[in-house]
N, C-alpha and C positions, 0 to 999 in steps of 0.2 A: 393384585399381589405385587407386581413389579414396582408400581408407584409407592406402595407401602414400604418396600425395602429401601427405595431411594430416599424417601422423605422421612421415614421414622423407623430406623432399624431397631431402636430400643423397644418399641412395642412388639415387634416381631420376635425378638429374642426372649422377652418376658413371657410371651405366649408359648413359644416353642419349647423353652426349658424351664423346668421346675427348680426353684431354689433349694427345695428340701430333698428331692429324690434323684437328681441327675448325678451320675457318677463322673461323667465327662462332658465337657462342652467342646464340641468339635464342629467348627464352622469353617468350611472351605468353599472356595468359589465353585469348584467342580460339583460338590455335593448339592449346593444351592441350585445350580443350573440343571442338574439331573432331575431334581424334584420339582422345580418351579418353571424354569424357562432358560432359553439360551443366553440372554443378556442379564439375567438376574445377578445382583450383588448387593452387599451392604455398603451404604454411603452415609457419611457424616459421623457424628459422635456416638459413642457407645460406652455404657457403664455396666460393669459386672460387679454387683455389690451384694454381699451377704449370701453368696451361693455356697453350698456345701459340697460342690464338686471337688474332685481330687486333682484334675488337670484341666488346662485350657489350651486348645489348639486353634489358632486363627491363621488362615493362610490366604494370601492373594485377595484380600478384601480392600475396599476403598474407604476404609474408616479414616477419619481425620483426627479424632481424639479418642483416646481409650483410657478408661480408669478401671483398675481391678482393685477393689477396696474391701477390706474386712471379710476375706474368704479364708477362714482359719483351717480348712481341710486341704487346700491346694498345696501340692508338693512340686508341681512342674507347670511351667508356662512356656508355650512355644509360639512365637510370633514370627512369621516370615512372609515376605512379599507384600507387606502392607505399604504400598508405594505412595499412598496419600497421607499416611500417618505423620502428624507433626508433633503431637503431644502425648506422652505416656506417663501415667501415675500408677505405681504399684505400692500399696500401703496396707499395713496390718494383715499381712498374710503370714501368720506366725510359723507355719510348717513348710513354707516354700524353701526348697533346696536347690532347684535348678530353674534358671531363667534364661531363655534364648530369644534374642531379638535380632533377627538376621534379615538383611536386605530391606531395610526401611529407610530409603534414601532421603526422605523429607523430614525425618525425626530430628527436631532441634531442641525439644524440651523433655527432660526425663527426671522424674522424682522417684526415689526408691528409699523407703525407710519402714521400720517396723517389721522387718523380715529377718529375725535373728538367726534362723537356721539355713539361710541361703549360703551355699558353699560354692556354686559355680554360676558365673554370669557371662553371657555372650552378647555383646552389643555391637558387633562388627557391622560394617557396610551401612553406615547412616551418616547424618550430617550434624551430629552432636558437636557443639563447639567447646563445651566446658563440663568437666566432671570433677568438681572440687568438694562437693558436699555429700559424697557417697558414705552412708552410715550403715555398714553391714559388718558387724563385728566378727562373724565366723567365715567370711568369704575367703576361700583359699585359691580360687582360680578366676581370672578375669581376662576376657578377650575383647579388646576395644580397637582392633586393627581396622584399617581402611575407613576411618572416620574423618570428620573435620575438627576433631578436638584440638584445641590450642593449649589448654591447661588441664592437668590431671593431678589430683592429690588423693592419696590413700591413707591419710593420717588416721582415719577412723576405721581402718581395716587392718588391724594389727596381725591377723592370722594369714594374710595373703601369702601363698607359696609360689604361685605361678602367675606371671603377668605378661600378656602379649599386647603390645601397642605399636606394632610395626606398620609401615606404609601410611604413616600419618604425617604428611608433609607440613601441616600447620601446627603440629605439636612442638611448642618451643619451651615449655616449662613442665617439669615432672618432679613431683615431691613424693617420695616414698620413704622418707626418713622414719625411723623407729618401727619399720616393718621387720621385726626381728626374725620372723620365720621365712622370709622370702628366700627362695633358692634359684629361681629362674626368671630372667628378665630379657625380653626381646623388644627393643625399640629401634630396630634397624630401619633404614630408609625413612627416617623421620627428620623433622627440622629442628630437633632439640638444640637449644643453646644453654640450658641449665638443667642439671640432673642432681637431685639430692638423695643420696643413699646412706645418709648418716645413720649409724647404729643399726646396720643390717648385717650382722656377723655371719649369717648362714648362706649368703649368696655363693652359688657354685658356678653359675654361668651368666654373664652379661653380654648381650649383643647390642652395641651402640653404634651410632654414626661415626665415621672415622675422625671427624674434626671436633669431637666433643670432649676429648680426654682432658683438656685444660680446665673444663668447667664442671667437673664432677666433684661434688662435695661429699667426701667420704668419712669425715670425722664429725663427731658430735659437736654442735655449736657451743662455743664457750663465750663468756662475757668479755667485752672490751671494757676495762676498768679505768675510770677517769678520776683522779684525785684533784680536788680543788683547794687551793690554799690562797692566803692573802690577808690583808688587814680588814678588820671590821669596818663596815661602811664603804668598802671599795666596790660593792656589787657582787660579792662572792656568792652568797646564797641566791641572789636574783639570777645570776648566771646558771647556777645549778637547776633552778626551776625552768629557765628558758631551754636548757639542754634537754631536760627530762620531759618537757611539755606538760608539766603539772604544777601544783602548788604545794608539794610535799615538804619543801624546805622553808623554814621560818626566816623571812627577810627582816633584817635589822632596821630599826629606825633610830635616827639621831646618833648613829655610831655606837649603839649598844649591842654587844654580841648576844645572839640568841642561842649559840651552840656551846655546850660545855664539853661534849666529847666529839662525836662525829655522827653525821646522818648519811643514809644511803637511799637511793632510789634507782629502779630498773626501768628501762624503756627500750624500744626497738625502733631502728631507722634503717630503711633500705635493706631489710633482711638481716641486719646485724644487731645483736643485743648488747646494750651498754649498761654499765653500772656506774652511777655517779656517787662519789664519796666526798662530802663537804666536811671540812675540819674547822676547828676553832680558830678565831682570829689571832693574828700575830701579836696583839697587844697584851696577851697573857704572858705569864712568866716563861722564860726560855724552856725550863724543864717541862712545863705543862704543854706548850706548843709542840715541842719535839716528841713528847710521849704520844700526843694525839696523832701526829703524823705517822709515827711508827705503828701505832695501833691501826690506823686506817689502811696502811700498806699490808700489814700482816692479816687483816681481816678478810682479804680476798685471796683464795688459793692460786688463782691464775697469775697473780702479780699485777702491777700497775702498768698500763700501756702508755699513759701520758699524764703528766702533771700540768694543770693549768694554774699559773700564777696570775691572779687577778689584781690588776693595778688600776686605781681610779684616777682622779684628776691630779693628785699630789704625787706624781711619779717618783721623784727623787726621794721624798720622805718615806714612801712606802717601800721602795726598793732597798733602802738602807736597812729596813727591818730584816731582810733576807741576809744581809751582811752581819747584822747583830746576832742572828741565830747560828752563824757559822755555816750557812748553806751555800754561800756564794762561791766557795772554793771546791765544792764536792762534785762527784759524778751525778748528783741530784739534778744539776742543770741540763745534763744531756737529755733527760727525759722531760724537760720543762718547756712549756710554751707560755710566753707572756701574753696575757689577754688584756688589752688596753680597753677598759670599759668607759662608758659615759663620754664617748667620742662621737659627736653628732655628725661629723663628716666621714664616718667609717666607710661609706660607699665610694668615696673619692680616693683612688689609689695615690694620686699625687699628694693630697693632703696627708695621708697616712705616712708616706715616705718622708715628707717634710717634717712631720712630728718626730719620726724616728731619728732622723739626722739631728734635729734640734736637741733631743734628749742625749744623744751621744756627745754632742759638743758641750752640753751643760756640765757633765760630770764624768770623771774617769770611772767611777763605780757603775754609773749607768751604762757606759759604753762597754765595759768589761762583761757585765751580766747579760746585756743584750746580745753581745757577740757569742757568749758561751751557751746560751739557750738554744733549744731546737728551732725556735721560730718566734715570730711576734705577729699577732693578728689584732684587728680593731673591730669593735662592736659597740652597739648602743642598746641598752635594755631599759627603756623608760618604765615608769610604774605601770602596773597592769590594772587599768581603771575598770570599774564595773559600770555596766550600762544602766541608765535610768531614763526618765522622761525628758531630760534636758538635752536638746539637740546639739548644743555646743559641747557638752560633756561627751556625748556619744561620738561626735566627730573626733574629739581628742582621743577617745578610747580606741577608735578605729585606727588612727595614726600610730598610736602606741602599739597596738596589736601587730600591725604590719611591720613596724620597725623591729619588734622582738622576733617575728617570724623570719625576717631577713637575717638578723644576727644568728638565729639558730641554724639557718641553712649554711651560713659561712662557717660556723664552728664545726658542724657535723661533716661538711665536705672536707674540711681540713683534717679532722680526726680520722675520717675514713682513710685518708692517705697515709698519715704518719703512723697510725696503728698497724698498718700493713708493713711499713718500712722497718719498724723497730721491734726488737724483742722486748717482752715485758720485764719490768723491774721487779724482781722477787723480794729483795730486801735492800736496805741501805744502812750504812754504818753511821747512824746518828746517835750520839751518846749525850747524856745530860751534861757531861763534862765536855762541852763543845770546844772547837778550836779557839774561838774567840775568848771563851772563858779561860782556857789554858794560857792563852797569851796574856790575859790580864793578870793571872796569878803569877806569871813567870816574868814579871817586870824585873829588870836588872836593878841591882842595888844603886843607890845614889852615886853618881860618878864624881870623881874629883878632878876638877879642871884647873890646870895651871894657867896663869895669866902672864903675859909679857907686854909691857907698855900699854896696858888696858886693851889689848887685842885678844881675840879668841885664840886659844891654844888648840893644837891639833892632836896632841897625844892625850888620850883619856884612859886613866887607869881605873879599872873596876875589878872587884873581887867577885868571882862566880864560883859557887860550890861545885867541886868536881866529883860527883858520885860516879862510881864505876858500875857497869852492868855485867852481871855474872852469867853471860850466855855463851855457850860454845858455838863454834862455827864448824862448817863441814870439814875443813882441813884440820889435821892433827895440830894441836897447839900445846904449849907447855902450861903448867899451872900458873906461872907468872903471867903468861899472856892472857889467861882466862880472867885474871884480875885487872888487866890493864887495857881494856878496850876503850879507845878514844871516841867520845861522842862529838863528831864534827857537826856543830850547829845545834846540838841538843843540850839544853841547859838543865832539864829535869827529865830523865828517861821515863819515869812513870807517867808524867803528863804527856810527853811527846809521843809515846807509843800509841796512845789513843788518838792523838792528833794525826799521826802518820797514816791512820786508816783512811783519811781523806786526802792527805797531801803526799803520800808516798808514791810518787810518780817518777819512773825512770825513763830513759830514752826509748826503751822498747815500747812503752805504751803512753808516751807523753803527748796528750792530745792538744795541749795549749801551744806547743811548738811542733807542728806537724812536719815542717820542712827543715830539719837540721841539715847542715852540709853533708854531701854525699860520703865524705870520708868518715863521718860519725854515724854509724848505723846501729850501734847497740851500747849498752852500759859500759862494757869493758873498754870499748874504744874511747868513750867519753872520759873515763877515768885516766886512761893512758895519755890522751892528747892534752887534757887540761892538767895533768900531773897532780891529780887531787890527793894522791897518797904521799906526796913529797913535801918537804919543808920549803921555806923560801929564804933565799940569800939576799941581803941588802948591802949594796956597795956605795950608796950615796946618790946614785942617779938611775938605778935600775933595780928590777926585781927578777931574780932568776930562780927556777926550781932547783932544789938541792940535788947533789950528785946521787944520793941514795934515798930510797923511800923510807918514810917513818912508819907508815901503816901498810898492811897487806892489801892486795887487789881483790880479795874475796869478800868485800864488804857490801854495804847497801847504799845505793845511790838514790838520793831524793832531789827532785827538781820542783820548784814552785814558780809559777808564772809571776813576774813582777807586776804589781798592780798600781804602784804609785806613779808620781810624776817624775820626769827627768830631773836630775840633780845638778845644780849650777854651783860652781866654785869660782870665786872672784879673786883677782890679783894673784895669779898662779906663779909659783917659782920666783918669788921676790928675792933678789940677791942680797938685799939689805937685812933680811930676816935671819935670826940666829937659829931658826928651826929648819931641820931637814928630816922629813918623814921617811925618806928612803935610806936614812942611816938607822942602824939598829938602835943606837942611842940618839933620839931625834934632837936632843939639845946640842949635839955636836954637829955643826954645819960645815961640812967640807963640800960646799956647793960646787957643782961641776958645770962648765959652760956647755956641756952636751944637752942640758935641758934649758931652753930659752924661756924667759918670762912670757906670760900670756895674760891678756886682760881677763879672759874667762875660760873655764873648762866646763863642758857640759857632758855629763854621763847620761846615756840613754839605756837603762837596764832593760833586759827582756826576761831574765830568769835569775833565780837564786838557787845555787847548787850546794847541797850538803852531802857529805860522804861519811858513813859510819863504818869503822872497821877496827881490827885489832892491831896493836902495835907490833911492828915486825920484830922478828927474833934478833936480827942484826942490830937494830936500834937498842933493844934491851941489853944486848951484850957489849955495846960500845963503852969504851973506857971513859970515865967521867972527866974529860979534859975539854975545856971550853974551845980551844983552838981546833982540835981534831973533830970535836962535835960539830962546830959551826962549818968546818970545811966539808964534812960529809953530809950533814943533815940541815944546814942552813941555820938562820937565826930564829925564825918564828915558824909556827905551824898554823895555817888558816883553817878555821872550822866552817867558814862560809865563803863562797866564791860567787861574785856577781858577774854575769856575762851580759854583753850587749855591745854598745858602740860608744866611742868617746871622741869629742871634737874639741880642738884648741882654737881659740879665737883671739886674734891680735888686731891692733890698729883701730880699735873702737874709739880711741881718743881723737882720731883724725876726723871723725864725723860729727855733724851737729845733731841736735836732739830729734829733729824730724827724720833724718836719715836712720838714726838708731831705732826709732819707733817703727819705721817702715821695715827694717830688717827683722826686728823682734816679731812683728806681725807675720811676716812671711815665714819665719822659722817655726813659729807656733802652728800656723796652718799646715805647713808641709809635714810637720811631725804628726799632727792629728790625722791628716789625710792618709799618711803611710800606715800608721798604727791601726786605724779602724777601717782602712780600705774604703774610704768615702771620698767623694769629689771635693777638691780644694776650691772653696768659693772665690778665692782671689788668684786663681791660677794664671789668669791673663794680666794680672797687675804687674807692670814692669818694676823690677827691683832696681832702684836708682843707685843703691849703694850696697856693696858687700865688703865686710872686713876680710882680713886674711884668715882663712879657715883651713886647718889641716887635721888629719886623722892620726891615730896612733902609729900608723904605718907611714906617716909623712906624706900621705896623698893630699894634694892641694885641691880643695873644692872651691873653684873660682867662678862658678856660674850657678844660678839658681837650679838649673837642670841637674848639675852634678850633686848638689845638696839633696834634691828630691830623690834622685836615683840611689844615693847612699842610704837614705832613710828607708826607702822601699826594700833595698837589699837586706837591711837590718831587720825590719818588722815583718816582712812578708816572705823573704827567702831565707832569713835567719843566718846571715853571714856575720858572725859575732867574734868578739875578742873577750879576753878577761879584762874587766875594767876596774875591779876592786876586790881586795881581800879583806874580810871582816873577822871579828872575834879571834884575834891572833894570840896564840900562846907562845911565850918565849920557849925555845927548845930546851934550854937548860932547866927551866922550871918543870917542863913536861917530864924530863928525865929524872929530876930529883924528887918529884912529888907523886910518884907512881902509886904508892899505897897510903898516901897521906890524905887526911880530910881537910888539909889547909886549902885556902883559895888559890887558884891560879891568878897571877897578875896578867891582865888581858889588855892588849893594845887594840884599839877599836877598829882602825882601818889603815890600809896601805894601798896606794893607787899607782899603777904604772904611769910615769911621766909627770907626777905631781910631788914636789918636795915640800911645798907649803902653800897655804891659801889664806885669804883674809876672812871670807864669809861663805857659809854654806846655805844655799837657798833652794827652794823648789822653782821649777820653771815659771809658775804663775807669780811667785814672789819676785823673781828677777824681772819679769816683764813689767810688773808693777801696775802700769796703766791698764787696768782691766776694761776700761771703756772701749779700747780698740779691739780687745778680744770679744767683748759683747757686740761690737759692731758687726763681726762676722755672723753672729746669730741674728741680729736685726736685719742684715741684708737678706737672709733667707726667710725669716719670719714675716717681714713686712714688704718683701719684694721690691727693694730699693732699685734694683737694676731692671725692673720690668715696667713697661709703660702703663698708662691708665687710659681706658677707653670708655666711651659711652656706647652701650650696646643697643640693639634694635628695640629693646623694651625701655629705653631711656633710663637705664641703670648704669651708674658709674662703677667700674670694677677694675681690678688689676688683671692684666693679661697673663696667660700661662707662659707665653714665650718670653725669653730674656732678650731685651732690646739693646742693652748696653753692657760694656765691660769697663772695669776701672783701669785708669792709667795713672791715677794719683790716689793716695789715701784720703777719703773724705774727712772733712773737718768736723769734729765732735766737740761741742761746747756744753758742759753741764749747765743746767738752768734751774733756778729755784723760784721762778716767777709764778704767780698765781693771780688770776684776775677774773672779773665778771664782765661779760659783754651782753648788752641787750640790743638785739637787731630785729628790725622789721623788714621783711622782704616785700618788694614792690611788684615782683612778677615771679612766674614759675621758675625761670632760669636762676634767679637769685636764690630762691628757696632750695632748688636742686643743688646748687653749689654749696650753700651753707650746710645742707644735710650731709655733704661729702667732705666737710672740713676745709672748704676753700672759701676764704673771706676776702681776698685781695682783688679779685676780679668779679665783675658784675655780668659780663656777657661772654659768650664763647664763639661768636661769629668770626673772630679773627683766627680761630684755629681751623685749619683745613681738615676735610674728611670727617668732620663730626656732623651727623644728621641732627640738626638742632630741633629742640622742642619749640612749641609755639610760645611766643612771648605774651601770654595772657596776663593781665593784671590780676592780682589776688584781691579777693573781696574781703578776706578775713582781717580783723583788727588785731589779731594775736601777734605777740612778739616772741622771739626766741630768747629765753633766759638761759645763758650759757655760763657755766662755771668751769674754768680750766686751771689745771695744775701742771706746770711744765717741769720736765725732768732733764731732757736733752734736746739741744738743737743740732741737727745734722745737715751739713751743707755739702751737696754734690753738684758743684757747678759743671757746666757743660764742657769746660776745658779739663775736668777731672775724669771724663769718660770718653769712650769712643763707641760707635755702633758695634754690636756683637757681629761676629762673622756671619751668623745665620741671617740676622736682620739686614746687613749690608748686601748679602747675596740675594735675598728676597727683593730688595729695592731694585737692584740691577736687573733682575729678571722681569720685574714689573715695568721698568723703563723700556725694555726691549719688547714688551708685549704689544700686539696690534691694538689692543684695547687698554691703553696705559692707565687711564683714569680709574677704570673699574679694577684693574690689577693693583694699582696703588691703594685704592680704597680697601681691597681685601687684605693687603699687607698691613695697613695701619689698623684695620679692625682686629687683626691678629696680634700685632705687636704693641698697639696703643696709639692714642691720638696726642696725648700730652705727657710731659715729664716734669715733676716737681723738683726744683733745685734746692729747696729747703723743706725739711721735714721736722716737725716738733713732736717728740714723744712725751707722753705723760698720761693723765687721765682727764676726761671731761664728762660733765653731767649737764642735763638740760631739762627744761620744762617750757611749755607754752603758757604765756601769761598775758594779761591785759596791762599795757604799759602804765606804770605809776608816774606821777609828775616829778617826784623829788629824788629819783634814783638816776645817776648819770648813766650814759650809754656804755661807758667803759670805765672801770676803776680797778685799781690794784686791791688785792684781797688779803685780809688776815682772818684767822679763825673767828675773831670777835665780830668783825664787820660782816662776814658771811652769815653768821648767826642772826645778826640784826636784820639783814636783808630778807632772810628766809622767814623770820618772825613777822616782819612788816608786811610781807606779801602773803602771809598765812600759807606758806609752802611746807608741807610735812614730809615730802619726799621728792627726789629727783630721779631721772631716768638715765641709765647708762646708754652708750651707743647701741648696744644690742637690745635695748628696750627693757632691761631688768630694773626693778624698783629698788632704790636705795633709800632707806628711811633716814630722816634727818640726823637721828642720833648715831646711826651707823656710819654716816658720811665722814665724820671727823676721825673715827678710828681707821677708816679705810685710807685716808690720805696721809697717814703717818708714815707708811712705807709703800711707795709706789713701784719699787723695782720689780716686784714679782708679777705685776700685771700691767705692763705698759701697753699703750696703744697709740696709734697716730691720732693726734688731736688737731693738727693743722698742716695743710700743704700750702706752700707759698713759692714765689718766684717761678710760676708755671710757664713753661715754654712748650711750643709745639715739638713733637718728637722729631719732626723734620730737621730741627735745628742742631741735632747731634750728628747729622750726616755731613760729609765733606761738601765744600762749596759747589763743586761741579754737579753733584747729585741734587743739591738744593735748587740750583738754577734750572736744571731739567724739570724737576717737580713743579717749580713755580711757573715755568713755561707751559706745562701741561694744564695746570690749574687755570691760568689766565686764559688759555685758548678754549677751555671748556666753559668759562664764565662768559665769554664774548661770542656773539654769533657772527664771527668772521670766517671767511672761506679759507680753507687750508688744504694741503695735500693729504688726502685721506689714505690713499693706497696707490702703489705703483706695481707694474708687472710686465711680463713679456710672455707672449704665447706663440708657439710655432703654428704653421699653416699646412702641415703635412696632409691634412685630410681634405684639402681643396683640390679642384680639378683645373689644371692649367688651360684646358680647352674652353672654359667658360669665361665670359667677360663680367659676370656678376656672381658674387660669392657671399655666403652668409656664414658667420662664425659666432658661436655662443661661448662666452668666457665666464667661467664661474670664479667667484671670489671666496676667500677664506681668511678670516672669519666672516660670517654673515653680517650684513649691515642692519641697522635698526630703523632705517627709513629709506624710502625710494627717491627722495628729493636730493639728487646729486647730478653732476655732469662728468662726462668722460672726454678727455682729449687724447690724441695719439697719432701714430703714423706707422706706415709700413717701412721696415728697414731691411737692408740687404742680408744676403746669406752670411756675409762676414760680420754683420751687426755694426758696421761702421759708417753707414750712409743712409740718408732718408731717400726713399724712392718717390719721385714725382709722377710716376706712371700710374699710380693708383689713387683713388679717391675714397675716403672713409666716411661713413655715417654711423655714429653710435646711437643706439635706440633700445627700446624695451628694457628700461632699467627696473630692477626689482631688488629684493633683499639679498639674493644669492648671486647676482651677476648682471650681465647685460649682453646685448647682441651687437654685432658689427656687420654692416653692409659694405662690401668692397666692390668698387667698380673699376674696370680697366679703362684708362683714359685714351690710351693709344697702344698700337701694336708694339710688342717688345719681346726680346729674346729671354727676358728674365722669367724664370719659372716660379710661379707664385707659391708652390708648395715648399720651396726652399727658403722662403722669406719668413719674417717674423712681424708680429704686431707689438709695438711698444705702446703701453697705455698708462694713463694716469687719471685717478678719480679725484675730483675736486668737490668739496662739500663742507658742511659745518660739523666739527667733531662732536659737539654736545648732542646733536640730533642723530648722528650716525653711530656714535659710541666707538668709532674707530679713528685712529690718528697715527699715521705712519711714523714709527719710531726712527726710521732711517733718514727721513727727509724733513724733520721739524725745523731745520734751518732754512728751508726753501719757502719763500713767502709768496702768497698770492697778493700782489700789490694792488691789482685792480681786476674787477670782474663786472661785466656789463652785458645785458641783453639789449640789442638795438636792431633797428630796421634801416637798411641802406637802399637808396634808389640806385638803379643801374647807372645813372648818369652822375652820381655823387658817391664816390667810394673813399672819401676821406672821413676820418673820425677824430674828434677832439677828445683828448685824454685829460682828465682833471688833475692828474698827478704829474710831477716832473719826470720825464723819461730820461734814462741815462744809458750809456753804452754797457752792454752785457745783459740787459733785460731780454727776456724771452717773450715773444708774442705768439699766442696760439689762438686760432679762430675756427669755429665751426659755423659754416654758412650753408644755407639751404633755401630752396624756393618757398616763398610764402604761400603760393597757391598749390604746391605739390607736396603732399605729406612727407614723402621720403626722398624728395629730389635734392641731392647734394650739389654744391657748386664748388668748383676748384678755384679757390681765391688765394691770392699770394700777396705778401707784403712787398711793397716796392721801395718806399722810402719813409723816413721819419724825422721828426724834429722834437724838441723838448716837450711840446704839447700837442703833437699831431702825428697821425699815421695815415698813409695812403696805401690802398690795396689796388690790385687789378685782378680781373677775371681771366683765367687762362682758357683758351678755346680747347674744346675736346674733340677728338677724332670720332667720338661716338655721336651718331646722327641725332640721337635724342637730346643732346645738349647743344647742338648748333643753333645759331641765331637766337641767343638767349634773350636779347632785347625784344624779340618778337613774342616770346613766350612769357617772360617774367617782367612784372612791373616793379617788384621790390624783392629784397634779399634780407632774410632774418639771420642775425649773427650773434653768437656768443663769443665775446672777446675776453681773453685772459692775459694779464700781464704778470709774469713771474719774475721774481728777483732773488738773487742769492749771492753770497760772498764766494760761492764755489761755482765752477763751470760744469759740474756733473750732478747727477742724482743717482740714488741707489734703488735697486729693485727689491721690493718686499717679499716677493715669492721666489727669491734666489739671492745669490751673492754678487751679481754683476753690478757694474757701475757704468753709466752711459753719459755722453755729453748732452747738455740740455738742449742744444740746437737740433737734436734728433727728434724732439717732440714739438718743436715750433720754430719760429724765425727769430734769429738773434739780431738785436740791434747793435750794429757795428759802425765803424768809421766809414766803411765803404758805402753803406746805404743811408748815411746821415745827410740831411739837407736842412741846413739851418734856416733857409728862407721859406721852408714849407709852413704854410699857415692854413688854418681852417676857415673856409668861407662857403656860403651856399652858392653852388654853381648852377 
């Protein structure tokens, strides 16, 4: 019986209990043992199926699996002490109300379903890890304390009232959202990091861990709504599909819009629900586009969390649509992120930043909109290919899929952040009558321009209708005042009221000018400081606010950020002119010497200010007398005021055209850098000429730094002046036409400091030579100031680090050349160079630090058929540049490195190996062909000749540099306008990047290169070591010296000596033997030759390693001027201690010798130089007091010697492992006049 229970408990239960008649199944260990035996128990799996029992009680059994299935009468199940139970299934027990599973420590799997009447469940004290699929609709109490549960979700238990999940250290996630009847929750002493109690309104008590409060989600989840806008074909709908992770949005083909209204799709990411709304493309009518956008926003009750403006490849054209719709000036942009699609380098942050900077430089509108938007991100969403049996297609589909997945991750990670930072946009004031439409309708009447001597006149008279607005203001006003509200800057009140919904921005909430001067903190102060409610008095040389105000201070202030270019006025304050704009009557010129003539005046506006208010009571009551009227209220009243900065420029006539172009280039760059807060690409370019420049306050800006600081203060700190008054109404007409419908006579502009001018231009028009402005963009786009390297994969590429900075403006020559070249490469290097637009050189072995490819001959008979269309030649000669600070610093550090060749190799790998001094921009196309006999290798091209060549060779298409196919018929359309898609088509006048360094650096580099190319012995490393660890009582000592950095070969020699405590004399009392050379150092054997009072532990070893730099990869940077003139290993006989030296010796040379017994492995000999001549040296052996070295001629037949002859222009050498400098004769014997014997000759003795 015992074995039956252990081996097959199922048979025992089936025999013991009847499925039809048992009221209760009660199986406990003590009952079994009482009936059967002491050690009896149930082991293994058990299934209780289709029993009609009402209850099941299993206690302290050794069951491993238990299934209670299809027992419709069971109301209670008690399971306790089932210590071996791992799996439990309770299924289809329709009347079960109470289930207790207590102290089942091995339980890891639990399935419970089909028990609709279960109200109480106790599963405490087990090892369950997850309970997320619990489907018990009537459960009101659950105890899952003291378990291993990590995740718990009760989404399918809506009636739960009490939940105990305490003492669960591994419980990190608990979702009980929508448990609307929950009253009590105990999750104390748990590891919870996330708790969702959304839509649980009846909770009375929650006991949570103390650190959980920040991660309790208590509100019902709402959608994050994303509105997508953009041009058809920009990738708008594709982006929506990528975001949503589906194909719900119809993607357009061939730029045809597939959306007439708007589409929606919902998805979830990282627990957040998103709703994507895709709108119609911008190409539809203004009314239709704006209506669809408004409908899209109003269709979601939560509001729009973020607007994604999708821009494809034609950035400037597509962004201008935003301006056309009147959206570029609105709060709309605060919620807008620009998504730059179809950008293949979207994973490269540097490329994204370069593209953004390029777009800002290209267009003022681009820069303004980019700056105003919430942000800008880059993605690429290639077509979503379908898989088929073609391996190539499947490979492309996989790449496309991964790219879209990466784009989706970037987008959603960004949205997750910004949607948390920003409140939702509930509505936006976009009307069919957009600001742009209003502006178009509100164009002024044709102006009447007076001419004088065929020159432009400066006073423009125009008639503008003066409708009055019947609106009352907060302060009490008279009936007359109600009729006489002056519209400052508003030409048509009905139109501009709609416009002001987008443009009515005051100082209090003016986001485009966030940093107004501290003294202006609100609208009232702005009105008072700028005297916006006063008239203007003109005295011929100045503009002053009137003594009394014309309108009240209780009006409405509007400010609009100025989005145009700076304005240039030429030939300012010409004394010969009969015009004076600072007179009330500009035809009467009483020119004052207080305003000096200037060549140019430049206005840098930052904002346009308008002020709407009622005419003051005092002005209305003023007696109609011109003199008193002018005295109190001035001559004119300005309806618009331009604020910003103004520069006056003189002495331009003293400069030549090159100097003027340089100054214009610098001023343009400094302006854009300050306005858009981006790096100035020519910041290091010296300005060789500055004209005389002063501000309105007469501050002299006589250095580039002062100009730059002034512009930064203007555009970033907003220190401004009034620079212009516009739409001026004569005060007498304002007074006389209060209730009349007649037109006001309007003077168009008055400027402080400007009495007359010749011509009014934009900054770009004044600069004129846009080539130099384009040069700035080309420098960034084509990396002109970065070197070119050949990487380890034998690919030529531009480096990321900037190697050079300009000291002169490069020469830019327009070119209209076009030609055909047919080239056959003879080896791989030539083919490599041609593929990288280098045609003038055939080899690269002359350039240092380039790891050259093998010069294998090419077996192919193909020729390169190259068609080139030149647009610009750019010359950046080496005298036009200097090394960048970073490059120069990196070179200096490499030259000081103990492994200088490797360090230099790393620097040039990082900054580039070569530098082209001539770059040709244009377009080029190519094909590989078999060379025909009758076409020249190079010929100038015309469209007709190109056609004939293509037809003759049967060429239907050419390839771009990127490998794109250009059909023959497309080619001729493409070359009509090359400005929009320029590329580098040739690099010429190639020099080594070394050549831009100064001569001293070049000499040091050449010295290192030559020493690494030759197997000559050099000073590898020098050092000094103390002997503190030696014992003075010993006569023999051993010292290990480590070197840093490690050497790469063990083939080297060491010379050295013991020097005194004072480090100023060589000690003859000791004999050194250097041995045991390895990569990390060497050992020294020291023998005491005679008794001495010198303490060895107070002395030092001075040492020097001699070897070949190319083998050891180390070359002392401090002693490269110290030459090893001669090095020889030879054997001396004890009776012949003269050596013949094959080089001429001279005074000052150092002779060092290591001598040892030929028969004794480590036996050193104390050998000393006695005398020398030009070709000979004689040594002698010093006797030692050490008995082992006496009578050397009896012991030794020959002496092995390493002889070193060192020469230098200096008498000292420097220590590599320290900063000390020592005389050379401390390391050897110095050839001097005292030991010179001109009669000494070498002969066999």
